[in-house]
N, C-alpha and C positions, 0 to 999 in steps of 0.2 A: 256576185256571179261566181259559180264554181267552174274552175278550169280543169278539164280532163284531157290528158295527153292521148295521142292516137293509140298507144299501147293500152291505156286504160279503157278506151272504147272497144278495142279488140277483146280484152278480157271480159268486159261487160256483155258484149255480143256473144262470146263463147258461153258464158254462164246462161244467158237467155236461151241459147240453142240447146244446151244440155237440159235445161228445164223443160223445153218443148219435147225433147226425145224421151225424157223420163215420164212425162205426162202421157205421151203417145203409147209407150210400151207398158208402163206399170199402173198408171192411174188415169185411164181414159175418161172417167167420170168427172175429174177435177179440171174443169174447163179454163179456170183462171190461169193456170200454168201454161196452157196451150196459147192463150192470147198474149201472155207476157213473152213466151218463146218466139212468137211471130215478129217481135220487134228486132230480132237479130238480123234479119235480111236487110232492112233499110240501113242499119248501122254498117254492116259489111259492104253494102253497095256504096255508101257514102265514102268509106275508107278506100274502096277501089277507085272511085273517081278522084279522090284526093291524091292517091298514089300515081295515077296517070298524069295528073296535072303537074306533079313535082318531079317526074322522072326525066332523065336526060335523053333516053332512047326508048321511044314508045314501042318499037318493034321487039326489043329485048324484054320489056315489061310484059307485053302481050304474049310473047312466046313462053315466058315463065308461067304465066297464068294458065295458058293452054296445057302445058305439061302437067301442072298441078291438077287441072281438071281431068285430064286423061288418066292420071294415076288414081285419083280419088273416086271417080265415077263408078268403076266396078265394085269397089269396096262399099260405097254408099248403097248401091243397088242391091248388093248381096245381103247387107245387114239391115236395111230399112224395110224390106218386105218380110212380114211375119210368116209367110208360107214357104 
């Protein structure tokens, strides 16, 4: 059995996410990259749940996630819409 660290899973999920964005923006007819890219969300969600399980202060962990979401949402909304 292959063991992958949490950091390795983050890198894998980030690569999948980049593949999805490249497929969406540059090669929309290549559907396989889109399907592979959709695997990034379950990986990130699993890592989020594992982080919550291992944290000592759930409120600090949640507040850091909220701050990251507030910062990243306008950027994502600006650059994900092609119009």
